[in-house]
C-alpha positions as CSV (number, residue, x, y, z in Angstrom):
1,M,-37.8,-74.4,-12.0
2,A,-37.3,-70.7,-11.1
3,L,-36.0,-68.5,-13.9
4,E,-32.9,-66.4,-13.3
5,P,-33.6,-62.7,-13.9
6,P,-31.3,-60.8,-16.3
7,E,-28.0,-59.8,-15.0
8,Y,-27.6,-56.3,-13.5
9,E,-24.9,-53.8,-13.0
10,Y,-24.5,-51.1,-10.5
11,L,-24.9,-47.5,-11.7
12,N,-21.5,-45.8,-12.0
13,E,-20.4,-44.1,-8.8
14,E,-20.6,-40.5,-10.1
15,D,-24.2,-40.8,-11.4
16,N,-25.2,-42.8,-8.4
17,K,-24.1,-40.0,-6.0
18,K,-25.7,-37.4,-8.1
19,L,-29.0,-39.1,-8.4
20,M,-29.2,-40.0,-4.7
21,K,-28.9,-36.3,-4.0
22,L,-31.8,-35.6,-6.4
23,F,-34.0,-38.5,-5.5
24,T,-33.8,-38.2,-1.7
25,G,-36.1,-41.1,-1.1
26,Q,-33.8,-43.6,-2.7
27,R,-30.9,-43.9,-0.4
28,S,-29.1,-47.1,-1.4
29,G,-28.6,-46.3,-5.1
30,F,-29.6,-47.8,-8.4
31,V,-29.0,-50.7,-10.8
32,L,-29.3,-51.2,-14.5
33,V,-31.0,-54.5,-15.3
34,G,-30.6,-56.6,-18.4
35,P,-29.3,-55.7,-21.9
36,K,-31.7,-52.8,-22.1
37,K,-30.5,-51.4,-18.8
38,W,-33.8,-51.0,-17.0
39,F,-33.3,-48.4,-14.3
40,L,-34.4,-49.7,-10.9
41,P,-33.6,-49.2,-7.2
42,L,-31.0,-51.4,-5.6
43,K,-33.6,-53.5,-3.9
44,Y,-34.2,-55.2,-7.2
45,T,-31.0,-57.1,-6.5
46,T,-32.7,-58.9,-3.6
47,D,-36.4,-59.0,-4.8
48,G,-35.9,-59.2,-8.6
49,K,-36.0,-63.0,-8.8
50,E,-39.4,-63.1,-7.0
51,F,-40.8,-60.5,-9.4
52,Y,-39.3,-62.2,-12.4
53,N,-40.8,-65.5,-11.5
54,F,-44.2,-64.1,-10.5
55,K,-46.9,-66.4,-11.9
56,A,-49.7,-64.8,-13.7
57,R,-53.0,-66.8,-13.7
58,P,-55.1,-67.3,-16.8
59,D,-58.0,-65.3,-15.2
60,D,-55.8,-62.4,-14.1
61,T,-56.4,-58.9,-15.6
62,W,-53.3,-56.7,-15.8
63,V,-52.8,-53.0,-16.5
64,I,-49.2,-52.3,-17.5
65,S,-47.7,-49.0,-18.4
66,Y,-44.7,-46.7,-18.1
67,P,-45.5,-44.5,-15.1
68,R,-47.9,-41.6,-15.4
69,S,-49.4,-42.8,-18.7
70,G,-53.0,-42.8,-17.6
71,T,-52.6,-46.0,-15.5
72,T,-55.0,-45.2,-12.7
73,W,-57.7,-44.0,-15.0
74,T,-57.3,-47.2,-17.0
75,Q,-57.3,-49.4,-13.9
76,E,-60.6,-48.1,-12.7
77,L,-62.1,-48.4,-16.2
78,V,-60.9,-52.0,-16.5
79,W,-62.0,-52.9,-13.0
80,L,-65.5,-51.5,-13.4
81,L,-66.0,-53.1,-16.8
82,S,-64.8,-56.4,-15.5
83,N,-67.0,-56.3,-12.4
84,D,-70.4,-55.4,-13.9
85,L,-70.1,-51.7,-13.1
86,D,-70.0,-52.3,-9.4
87,F,-70.0,-48.6,-8.5
88,N,-70.9,-49.3,-4.9
89,R,-67.7,-51.3,-4.2
90,A,-65.7,-48.8,-6.3
91,R,-66.9,-46.0,-4.1
92,T,-66.1,-47.7,-0.8
93,E,-62.9,-49.8,-1.4
94,S,-59.7,-48.2,-2.5
95,L,-58.4,-49.0,-6.0
96,S,-55.0,-50.0,-4.5
97,K,-56.8,-52.8,-2.6
98,R,-58.9,-53.9,-5.6
99,F,-56.0,-53.6,-8.0
100,P,-52.6,-54.1,-6.2
101,F,-49.4,-52.6,-7.6
102,L,-47.1,-55.5,-8.0
103,E,-43.7,-53.9,-7.4
104,F,-44.4,-50.8,-5.2
105,S,-42.7,-52.4,-2.2
106,M,-39.4,-52.3,-4.1
107,F,-39.3,-48.5,-3.9
108,N,-39.9,-48.1,-0.2
109,H,-36.5,-47.5,1.5
110,P,-36.4,-48.7,5.1
111,E,-35.1,-45.3,6.4
112,V,-37.9,-43.4,4.6
113,I,-40.5,-45.8,5.9
114,D,-39.2,-45.4,9.4
115,E,-39.3,-41.6,9.2
116,I,-42.9,-41.7,7.9
117,T,-43.9,-44.2,10.6
118,K,-42.5,-41.9,13.3
119,M,-44.5,-39.0,12.0
120,N,-47.7,-41.0,12.6
121,E,-49.1,-41.9,16.0
122,N,-52.4,-43.1,14.5
123,D,-52.5,-46.9,14.4
124,K,-54.6,-46.8,11.2
125,A,-52.0,-44.7,9.4
126,K,-49.3,-47.0,10.6
127,A,-51.2,-50.0,9.2
128,E,-51.4,-48.3,5.8
129,I,-47.6,-47.8,5.9
130,F,-47.0,-51.4,6.7
131,K,-49.2,-52.5,3.8
132,V,-47.1,-50.8,1.2
133,I,-43.9,-52.4,2.4
134,E,-45.3,-56.0,2.0
135,P,-43.9,-57.4,-1.3
136,G,-46.6,-57.4,-4.0
137,Y,-45.7,-60.9,-5.0
138,E,-46.7,-62.0,-1.5
139,V,-49.9,-59.9,-1.4
140,L,-51.0,-61.2,-4.8
141,A,-50.2,-64.8,-4.1
142,K,-52.7,-64.8,-1.2
143,M,-55.4,-63.2,-3.3
144,P,-58.2,-65.4,-4.7
145,S,-58.9,-65.3,-8.4
146,K,-59.9,-63.2,-10.3
147,R,-57.0,-60.9,-9.6
148,F,-56.4,-57.4,-11.0
149,I,-52.8,-56.4,-11.1
150,K,-51.0,-53.1,-11.9
151,S,-47.3,-53.0,-12.9
152,H,-44.8,-50.7,-14.5
153,F,-42.4,-53.5,-15.3
154,P,-41.7,-53.9,-19.0
155,F,-42.8,-57.1,-20.7
156,S,-39.2,-58.4,-20.7
157,L,-39.1,-58.4,-16.8
158,L,-42.4,-60.3,-16.6
159,P,-41.5,-63.3,-18.7
160,N,-44.4,-65.5,-17.6
161,I,-47.2,-63.1,-18.4
162,L,-47.6,-63.4,-22.2
163,D,-48.0,-67.2,-22.1
164,S,-50.3,-67.3,-19.1
165,G,-53.5,-66.6,-21.0
166,C,-54.3,-63.6,-18.8
167,K,-55.7,-60.3,-20.2
168,I,-53.3,-57.4,-20.4
169,V,-54.2,-53.8,-21.1
170,Y,-51.1,-51.7,-21.9
171,V,-51.6,-47.9,-21.9
172,A,-49.1,-45.5,-23.5
173,R,-48.9,-41.7,-23.4
174,N,-46.7,-39.2,-25.2
175,P,-43.4,-38.5,-23.5
176,K,-43.9,-34.8,-22.9
177,N,-47.0,-35.2,-20.8
178,V,-45.6,-38.3,-19.2
179,A,-42.5,-36.4,-18.1
180,I,-44.5,-33.5,-16.6
181,S,-46.8,-35.8,-14.6
182,W,-43.9,-38.1,-13.6
183,Y,-41.9,-35.0,-12.4
184,Y,-44.8,-33.8,-10.1
185,L,-45.2,-37.3,-8.6
186,N,-41.5,-37.7,-8.0
187,V,-41.5,-34.4,-6.2
188,S,-44.6,-35.2,-4.1
189,I,-44.0,-38.8,-3.0
190,K,-41.5,-39.4,-0.3
191,T,-40.4,-42.8,-1.8
192,Q,-38.8,-40.7,-4.6
193,G,-38.3,-37.3,-3.0
194,F,-37.1,-35.5,-6.1
195,V,-35.6,-32.0,-5.2
196,G,-34.6,-30.7,-8.6
197,D,-36.4,-28.5,-11.2
198,F,-38.2,-29.8,-14.2
199,P,-35.3,-29.3,-16.7
200,T,-33.1,-31.4,-14.4
201,F,-35.8,-34.1,-14.2
202,W,-36.2,-34.1,-18.0
203,D,-32.4,-34.7,-18.4
204,C,-32.8,-37.7,-16.1
205,F,-35.9,-38.9,-18.0
206,Q,-34.3,-38.5,-21.4
207,N,-31.1,-40.2,-20.3
208,N,-33.0,-43.2,-18.9
209,L,-32.3,-42.3,-15.3
210,T,-35.8,-42.4,-13.9
211,H,-37.4,-45.6,-12.6
212,W,-38.7,-48.1,-15.1
213,S,-36.8,-46.4,-17.9
214,P,-35.9,-46.5,-20.8
215,Y,-39.2,-45.1,-21.8
216,W,-38.9,-45.9,-25.5
217,E,-37.9,-49.5,-24.9
218,H,-40.8,-49.9,-22.5
219,L,-43.3,-48.8,-25.2
220,K,-41.7,-50.6,-28.0
221,E,-41.7,-53.9,-26.2
222,A,-45.5,-53.6,-25.7
223,W,-46.0,-52.3,-29.3
224,A,-44.3,-55.4,-30.6
225,N,-46.8,-57.5,-28.7
226,R,-49.9,-55.5,-29.7
227,N,-51.3,-58.2,-32.0
228,N,-51.2,-60.8,-29.2
229,P,-54.9,-61.7,-28.7
230,N,-54.5,-61.3,-25.0
231,V,-52.9,-57.8,-25.2
232,L,-54.8,-54.6,-25.8
233,F,-52.5,-51.6,-26.6
234,M,-54.3,-48.3,-25.8
235,F,-53.1,-44.7,-26.1
236,Y,-54.1,-42.2,-23.4
237,E,-54.7,-39.8,-26.2
238,E,-57.3,-42.0,-27.9
239,M,-59.1,-42.4,-24.5
240,Y,-59.0,-38.7,-23.9
241,H,-60.2,-37.8,-27.4
242,D,-63.1,-40.2,-27.6
243,F,-63.7,-41.8,-24.2
244,L,-67.0,-43.5,-25.2
245,K,-65.3,-45.2,-28.1
246,A,-62.4,-46.2,-25.9
247,I,-64.7,-47.7,-23.2
248,K,-66.4,-49.9,-25.9
249,K,-63.0,-51.0,-27.2
250,V,-61.8,-52.1,-23.7
251,A,-65.2,-53.7,-23.0
252,K,-65.0,-55.8,-26.1
253,F,-61.5,-56.9,-25.3
254,L,-62.7,-58.0,-21.8
255,G,-65.6,-59.8,-23.3
256,K,-68.2,-57.5,-21.7
257,T,-71.3,-55.9,-23.2
258,Y,-73.1,-52.9,-21.8
259,T,-75.9,-50.6,-23.0
260,E,-75.3,-47.1,-24.3
261,E,-76.8,-45.7,-21.1
262,Q,-74.5,-47.8,-18.9
263,I,-71.5,-46.7,-20.9
264,K,-72.5,-43.1,-20.6
265,E,-72.9,-43.6,-16.8
266,L,-69.4,-45.1,-16.6
267,A,-68.0,-42.2,-18.7
268,E,-69.5,-39.7,-16.3
269,Y,-68.2,-41.6,-13.2
270,L,-64.7,-41.5,-14.8
271,N,-64.9,-37.9,-16.0
272,I,-61.6,-36.4,-14.8
273,K,-63.5,-33.7,-12.8
274,N,-65.1,-36.4,-10.8
275,F,-62.1,-38.8,-10.9
276,R,-59.7,-36.2,-9.4
277,D,-61.9,-35.8,-6.3
278,N,-62.5,-39.5,-5.8
279,P,-60.6,-40.6,-2.6
280,M,-60.8,-44.3,-3.6
281,V,-58.4,-43.7,-6.6
282,N,-56.2,-40.9,-5.2
283,L,-54.1,-42.9,-2.7
284,S,-55.9,-41.0,0.1
285,E,-54.6,-43.5,2.6
286,L,-51.0,-42.5,1.7
287,K,-51.8,-38.8,1.8
288,D,-53.3,-39.3,5.3
289,C,-50.0,-40.8,6.6
290,G,-47.8,-38.2,4.8
291,M,-46.3,-40.4,2.2
292,I,-47.6,-38.3,-0.6
293,K,-48.7,-34.7,-0.8
294,A,-52.4,-34.0,-1.1
295,G,-53.9,-33.1,-4.5
296,I,-51.0,-34.5,-6.6
297,F,-51.6,-38.1,-7.5
298,V,-54.4,-37.5,-10.0
299,R,-53.7,-34.1,-11.5
300,K,-55.2,-32.4,-14.6
301,G,-55.6,-35.5,-16.7
302,G,-55.2,-33.4,-19.9
303,I,-53.2,-33.9,-23.0
304,G,-51.8,-30.4,-23.5
305,G,-50.2,-28.0,-21.1
306,W,-46.6,-28.8,-22.0
307,E,-46.0,-25.1,-22.7
308,E,-46.1,-24.4,-18.9
309,M,-43.0,-26.6,-18.3
310,F,-40.9,-26.6,-21.5
311,T,-38.8,-23.6,-22.5
312,E,-38.1,-23.2,-26.2
313,E,-34.7,-24.7,-25.8
314,L,-35.9,-27.7,-23.8
315,N,-38.7,-28.2,-26.3
316,A,-36.3,-28.3,-29.2
317,K,-34.2,-30.8,-27.3
318,A,-37.2,-33.0,-26.5
319,N,-38.4,-32.9,-30.1
320,K,-35.1,-34.1,-31.4
321,W,-35.1,-36.9,-28.9
322,I,-38.7,-37.9,-29.9
323,E,-37.9,-37.8,-33.6
324,E,-34.8,-40.0,-33.2
325,N,-36.7,-42.6,-31.3
326,L,-39.7,-42.8,-33.6
327,K,-37.9,-42.8,-36.9
328,D,-37.3,-46.6,-37.0
329,T,-40.8,-47.6,-35.8
330,D,-44.4,-47.4,-36.9
331,L,-45.4,-46.4,-33.4
332,T,-47.2,-43.0,-33.5
333,F,-49.2,-41.1,-30.8
334,P,-52.7,-40.3,-32.1
335,Y,-53.8,-36.7,-31.9
336,F,-50.3,-35.6,-31.0
337,N,-47.3,-34.2,-32.8
338,I,-43.9,-33.5,-31.2
339,N,-44.5,-29.8,-30.9
340,G,-47.2,-30.6,-28.4
341,N,-50.1,-29.6,-30.7
342,Y,-53.2,-31.8,-31.0
343,K,-55.1,-32.5,-34.1
């Protein structure tokens, strides 16, 4: 019997109008889903039941995160560890094909897709456009096991996943760097089409008005499940600080064993300098058809750099927000404090 997804409410008219002007790729408005008011596009009202009832298989491997938390880096790491370090396939087949994004279709407004399609006379480019509008639940249902699945849905919107026996790697990143990376992607990808400045984007982010928010609830749901034997909770900061150690931790969780030389080879392959230039992980197919700007999807991959975007006033505002949301939890970001300094 199919489960009924949580009830939703339409975003109030004033905020809806304001946000559609800021996020020009979302032209039908937004909804707030469930008691935690997950912020999602209107299309969730028609597709939500399919996503909510998506059946995870016991031999699936998932990477789940709030957007821009090191998801792509983690995906490629997980895929290679799970597939005996098959660098040849990783170099020739896009990550989006090997590791589909469950709910990306939900963010592709028909008018935007039509505009991008008209920009492209090349049949290959058009084929790539049509791929992203096919619902992820249909794409994945046709895939043979073992499947690798990416999602930004919180655990509460994937009710079948924790009892399925599948492996789940959840990756979290501190909110300042998430917001910076999330801002740049929202500006560069036409499905979002953000036209404001960073302080305006931060206000949306802090007030749970960017997709898949609220950020803190997203992390806290996963943190509450960190002791589940089928869940590995990783911090982007721990991966960045000691990647070799992180690789071994993920390999152990996946039940894989590699030599020190193999682990070093993998670390070099995934070094951000190499990773940034790898067309198989950079959505090059979407850049080629104009859906996303070149050079944006994988950016610096660092853990600092917040000073470039935060004014003193905005930083004080962010610090207060972070303090308020961490005070009643034992969740802490390793190698990070709220002022943006790293130990």
